[in-house]
TIMI-599749 format. One record per residue (C-alpha): residue number from 1; chain; x, y, z. Coordinates in steps of 0.001 Angstrom, whole numbers, plus 500000, padded with zeros to 6 digits. Example, Ala and Ser with C-alpha at 12.3 -4.5 7.8 and 13.67 -1.06 7.14 Angstrom:
BEGIN
1,A,512300,495500,507800
2,A,513670,498940,507140
END
This chain:
BEGIN
1,A,478986,482858,525860
2,A,482189,481773,527539
3,A,485543,483169,526324
4,A,487746,480298,527613
5,A,485445,477790,525925
6,A,485736,479634,522582
7,A,489535,479672,522926
8,A,489578,475930,523756
9,A,487387,475209,520762
10,A,489838,476909,518375
11,A,492794,475378,520214
12,A,491287,471979,519461
13,A,490978,472915,515773
14,A,487180,473138,515735
15,A,485430,475781,513637
16,A,483861,478762,515359
17,A,480410,480132,514568
18,A,479724,483686,513451
19,A,478128,484505,516811
20,A,481194,483241,518710
21,A,483605,485305,516626
22,A,481382,488398,516814
23,A,481158,487952,520610
24,A,484972,487982,520853
25,A,485446,491018,518592
26,A,482694,493131,520149
27,A,483904,492281,523658
28,A,487501,493151,522813
29,A,486603,496507,521248
30,A,484536,497372,524352
31,A,487488,496385,526599
32,A,485375,493611,528158
33,A,487828,490936,526964
34,A,491451,491466,528093
35,A,494541,491297,525900
36,A,495685,487983,527385
37,A,492518,486183,526313
38,A,492521,487741,522833
39,A,496223,486825,522522
40,A,495347,483204,523257
41,A,492631,483284,520584
42,A,495030,484820,518039
43,A,497690,482190,518716
44,A,495139,479365,518441
45,A,493969,480879,515133
46,A,497575,481258,513972
47,A,498494,477642,514732
48,A,495280,475986,513536
49,A,494368,478458,510798
50,A,490947,479981,510367
51,A,488782,478385,507678
52,A,487547,480575,504821
53,A,484134,480751,506501
54,A,485699,481767,509827
55,A,487805,484376,508006
56,A,484615,485787,506476
57,A,482958,485922,509918
58,A,486042,487628,511418
59,A,486242,490177,508600
60,A,482549,491074,508874
61,A,482771,491402,512665
62,A,485838,493648,512419
63,A,484314,495736,509620
64,A,481130,496293,511615
65,A,482971,497154,514848
66,A,482697,500857,513970
67,A,481489,503174,511218
68,A,480920,501677,507773
69,A,480914,504246,504973
70,A,477968,504105,502579
71,A,478156,506005,499306
72,A,475240,504291,497571
73,A,473624,507705,497084
74,A,476559,508772,494879
75,A,475908,507806,491265
76,A,479020,506345,489729
77,A,481519,503543,490269
78,A,483442,503687,493542
79,A,486846,501994,493360
80,A,489912,501602,495527
81,A,493262,499935,495150
82,A,495279,498294,497907
83,A,498926,497277,497769
84,A,500529,494911,500251
85,A,503519,497270,500244
86,A,507102,497551,499188
87,A,509928,500020,498715
88,A,509222,502982,496447
89,A,505589,501939,495957
90,A,503952,505309,495332
91,A,501317,503948,492929
92,A,498251,505101,494906
93,A,499243,508779,494741
94,A,499146,509200,490934
95,A,496632,506389,490329
96,A,493829,508008,492356
97,A,493666,511301,490405
98,A,494027,509439,487104
99,A,491005,507281,487976
100,A,489064,510338,489177
101,A,489809,512145,485913
102,A,488354,509130,484071
103,A,485064,509425,485976
104,A,485569,506932,488824
105,A,485072,507836,492486
106,A,488064,506931,494676
107,A,487397,506914,498458
108,A,490806,505797,499736
109,A,491539,505106,503396
110,A,495309,504666,503603
111,A,497922,503688,506174
112,A,501309,504733,507484
113,A,504690,503079,507072
114,A,504803,499480,508244
115,A,508094,497688,508802
116,A,510452,498348,505900
117,A,507674,499638,503614
118,A,506540,503218,503150
119,A,503045,504473,503912
120,A,500790,506572,501679
121,A,499775,508882,504543
122,A,503403,509662,505420
123,A,504073,510462,501761
124,A,501061,512761,501475
125,A,502073,514564,504663
126,A,505233,515630,502833
127,A,502918,518238,501319
128,A,502789,521244,503616
129,A,499613,521405,505767
130,A,497956,518450,503973
131,A,495244,517062,506262
132,A,494731,513293,506324
133,A,492577,513354,509478
134,A,489058,513765,508111
135,A,485696,513158,509713
136,A,483224,510911,507919
137,A,481351,514028,506760
138,A,484503,515762,505481
139,A,485555,512551,503720
140,A,482264,512365,501819
141,A,482172,516090,501001
142,A,485640,515991,499444
143,A,484807,512775,497575
144,A,481735,514445,496060
145,A,483690,517572,495261
146,A,486719,515975,493597
147,A,485710,512347,492886
148,A,488656,511371,495118
149,A,489831,511638,498706
150,A,492861,510144,500460
151,A,492750,510046,504239
152,A,493614,508013,507318
153,A,491669,505686,509548
154,A,489620,507470,512230
155,A,489153,506073,515746
156,A,485613,505026,514820
157,A,486553,503374,511490
158,A,487166,499623,511977
159,A,488515,500062,515548
160,A,488788,496274,515942
161,A,491568,496147,513359
162,A,493567,498895,515052
163,A,493464,497017,518377
164,A,494026,493559,516911
165,A,496944,494593,514720
166,A,498770,496164,517674
167,A,498254,492919,519605
168,A,499342,490690,516708
169,A,502492,492781,516359
170,A,503647,491844,519883
171,A,502361,488260,520057
172,A,504068,486706,517041
173,A,500839,486332,515069
174,A,501394,488801,512203
175,A,502330,486211,509554
176,A,498948,484527,509295
177,A,497236,484720,505914
178,A,493658,484529,507340
179,A,494481,487252,509904
180,A,496195,489415,507252
181,A,493177,488911,504979
182,A,490748,490043,507682
183,A,492916,493033,508594
184,A,493127,494343,505034
185,A,489631,493483,503883
186,A,487768,494741,506961
187,A,489071,498247,506221
188,A,488660,498137,502459
189,A,485143,496725,502563
190,A,484122,499457,505034
191,A,484948,502183,502487
192,A,481674,501917,500589
193,A,483327,500825,497344
194,A,481992,498778,494429
195,A,485346,497446,493194
196,A,488617,496677,494947
197,A,491851,496254,493023
198,A,494575,494374,494911
199,A,498275,494677,494088
200,A,499942,491847,495990
201,A,503713,492188,495964
202,A,506236,489358,495901
203,A,510029,489364,495967
204,A,512715,490230,498508
205,A,511226,493674,499199
206,A,507695,492387,499849
207,A,506041,490979,502953
208,A,505146,487930,500850
209,A,508612,487082,499546
210,A,507457,483747,498162
211,A,505212,483758,495071
212,A,503078,480845,496325
213,A,502323,482673,499594
214,A,501478,485838,497662
215,A,499023,483925,495488
216,A,497343,482273,498476
217,A,496866,485705,500109
218,A,495601,487236,496851
219,A,493108,484401,496282
220,A,491917,484593,499896
221,A,491217,488331,499652
222,A,489666,488001,496184
223,A,487291,485221,497233
224,A,486312,486979,500449
225,A,485589,490223,498576
226,A,483338,488397,496127
227,A,481562,486669,499021
228,A,480869,490162,500393
229,A,479358,491239,497059
230,A,482238,493324,495714
231,A,483838,493299,492282
232,A,487421,492092,492731
233,A,490591,492175,490655
234,A,494156,491411,491631
235,A,497640,491297,490240
236,A,500785,489822,491724
237,A,503622,492199,490921
238,A,507361,492221,491409
239,A,509113,493776,494393
240,A,512646,492470,493843
241,A,513821,496045,493344
242,A,512450,499441,494444
243,A,509524,500496,492264
244,A,510341,503466,490068
245,A,513223,505897,490483
246,A,512764,507278,494009
247,A,512141,505953,497528
248,A,511347,508188,500469
249,A,508282,510250,501292
250,A,508701,513643,499619
251,A,510871,512037,496922
252,A,507979,509776,495950
253,A,505511,512671,495872
254,A,507954,514464,493556
255,A,508081,511387,491298
256,A,504282,511024,491435
257,A,503857,514608,490223
258,A,506309,513922,487416
259,A,504263,510856,486394
260,A,501021,512857,486498
261,A,502592,515502,484265
262,A,503740,512849,481785
263,A,507411,513640,482407
264,A,508480,510275,483855
265,A,508238,506899,482138
266,A,509507,503963,484203
267,A,508279,500768,485872
268,A,506102,502744,488289
269,A,504306,504608,485504
270,A,503967,501357,483516
271,A,502344,499647,486504
272,A,499963,502579,487017
273,A,498913,502383,483365
274,A,498342,498620,483620
275,A,496210,498957,486760
276,A,494187,501838,485284
277,A,493452,499896,482100
278,A,492479,496773,484074
279,A,490038,498798,486198
280,A,488535,500325,483042
281,A,488187,496879,481462
282,A,486576,495410,484597
283,A,483960,498177,484417
284,A,483422,497906,480625
285,A,485046,501263,479868
286,A,486440,501278,476336
287,A,485971,498650,473634
288,A,489606,497573,473342
289,A,492942,497734,475148
290,A,494065,500295,472567
291,A,491112,502546,473366
292,A,491686,502216,477119
293,A,495380,503109,476779
294,A,494384,506122,474716
295,A,492010,507243,477488
296,A,494804,506807,480030
297,A,497259,508872,477981
298,A,494657,511562,477399
299,A,494033,511871,481154
300,A,497763,512593,481582
301,A,498447,514698,478485
302,A,495354,516888,478897
303,A,496415,517802,482437
304,A,493106,516563,483885
305,A,494731,514015,486197
306,A,497206,516541,487630
307,A,494386,519041,488083
308,A,492440,516443,490116
309,A,495528,515970,492306
310,A,495833,519718,492912
311,A,492126,519999,493688
312,A,492393,517241,496288
313,A,495387,518932,497933
314,A,493499,522231,498080
315,A,490363,520553,499504
316,A,492429,518879,502214
317,A,494112,522169,503228
318,A,497451,521374,501592
319,A,499645,524144,500189
320,A,499843,523663,496423
321,A,502724,526141,496360
322,A,504885,523629,498256
323,A,505142,521031,495479
324,A,508497,522114,494099
325,A,511456,519744,494316
326,A,513164,521823,497022
327,A,509989,521720,499141
328,A,509736,517928,498996
329,A,513324,516684,499236
330,A,516781,517689,500373
331,A,519669,518360,498041
332,A,521881,515411,497163
333,A,524177,514610,500097
334,A,526253,511796,498635
335,A,526424,509071,496004
336,A,526766,505310,496407
337,A,528925,504172,493492
338,A,529734,500840,491875
339,A,533081,499358,492845
340,A,533357,497333,489631
341,A,531842,497164,486148
342,A,529154,494693,485131
343,A,525426,494051,485164
344,A,523344,494947,488180
345,A,521793,491561,488933
346,A,520457,491844,492487
347,A,518989,494336,494944
348,A,518436,493522,498602
349,A,515224,495553,498542
350,A,514309,494766,502146
351,A,517646,496194,503316
352,A,517110,499307,501194
353,A,513849,499811,503090
354,A,515712,499455,506393
355,A,518307,502001,505225
356,A,515480,504459,504602
357,A,514265,503957,508181
358,A,517761,504824,509452
359,A,517401,508027,507388
360,A,514131,508704,509286
361,A,511997,508118,506173
362,A,510243,505332,508096
363,A,509733,504092,511658
364,A,511310,501440,513842
365,A,508661,502218,516482
366,A,505205,503654,515845
367,A,505983,506767,517907
368,A,509094,507609,515826
369,A,508908,510890,513916
370,A,509351,511043,510127
371,A,511735,513250,508176
372,A,509691,513701,505016
373,A,512544,515121,502916
374,A,515093,512291,503144
375,A,515248,509640,500452
376,A,517163,508071,497598
377,A,517131,507972,493822
378,A,517775,504612,492212
379,A,520059,505582,489350
380,A,520521,502067,487973
381,A,517974,499254,487775
382,A,518152,495470,487449
383,A,520031,494153,484399
384,A,521450,497584,483527
385,A,525182,497769,482792
386,A,527144,499765,485364
387,A,530666,501079,484902
388,A,533045,501171,487858
389,A,532559,504468,489681
390,A,529057,505064,488289
391,A,526332,506042,490727
392,A,523829,503381,491795
393,A,522084,505472,494493
394,A,521896,509212,495045
395,A,521132,510038,498670
396,A,519102,513118,499623
397,A,519491,514044,503268
398,A,520137,516801,505791
399,A,523148,514972,507248
400,A,525247,511832,506875
401,A,523434,508695,508058
402,A,526318,506238,508378
403,A,524216,503146,509147
404,A,522123,503785,506049
405,A,525221,504330,503899
406,A,526711,500988,504979
407,A,523496,499169,504178
408,A,523091,500812,500769
409,A,526700,500004,499799
410,A,526000,496308,500432
411,A,522469,496199,498987
412,A,523272,495324,495354
413,A,525329,492859,493345
414,A,527160,493382,490066
415,A,528078,490381,487894
416,A,529449,489711,484426
417,A,526170,488467,482950
418,A,522532,489544,483170
419,A,519994,487553,485145
420,A,516767,486258,483642
421,A,514215,488935,482859
422,A,511805,489639,485721
423,A,508183,490291,484774
424,A,506677,493300,486534
425,A,503148,491795,486554
426,A,503347,488068,487112
427,A,499661,487124,487096
428,A,496224,488730,487211
429,A,492748,487508,488166
430,A,489308,489010,487722
431,A,490083,491297,484779
END
């Protein structure tokens, strides 16, 4: 096959065959096709959009570019959940042990911080000595042992996505729904799961700020997953404010532990309960919503879910003695207070995420190091009444980060009247 001819074909808005797409992906992974030719293909695909069939071909080719996990010999339902990301989105950390305590297997391959959003791996590495770099054999052994494992992408796991994402990042081709779909789904479908639950975020703290774009992405991933023979469910949920009470790596692990112990009840714990019950319903667990919620509460109140979390940490070499508040986060350094009284009607959630990067809780460049103990507590949430001088954010840090302070001070609005109520879960499909 001829690479320039394939590029011209997509440039002219003609559909590519599976063999043409596979030829491009395999050649790029083997370094037989240079970046400049793959960049041209990506831009042609960005401008002319890949069809759903082409997106399926691309996803399959990327998925099969390396190791594909197969857990068909494990009896039981294998599930995973993927979120498109936001600020304070720690859902995966408590959700996984809750699902494992309910009898599901959760083989979760997670990522690091991306843009203004936090990454599950960075959060888990707040736990002293926790190992996210597992071989395929270690991954399966821990999954069998604990019914759950949370680890990173190895060099041999979907290598095409790792190379393509780095190229998209520097060629202006990130914001393409077919390319985003293939990037996410190639990794998730390679995990050996039976069911994938998608939490697609929308709002000013999400990548998909517009609801219509979020729904198009959700439907694309849902349909592709079903075409690949997987059970699929999605929700579109709100990211117009940070999720829960804390944002920052160790801070979010601290909050996750509090949720697992049944000590925290907020929007994050409500979302985790909703997702858990939807996954149970999709797999015919429980005869009613009431019964499923009872099972969820029992997993928390009995301590089984927290025990699963501790077992995973131990299996992945983490120090379970380092889960105290002082191990995970700094003491409070300062407070960001309201300058007038009124209702908190707006958060600039994207800017809050950027403030966290200035505090070294995230990365501007992929080689930047993380300070796992910096973070914030959101003391007031949307539509709450705030008195002048009351604290909106508590900041936990080792030093003053002036750029972050300036951003946080300008990241919320207070007005005389409340805004319309915002639904946490806007829509679901496949439940």
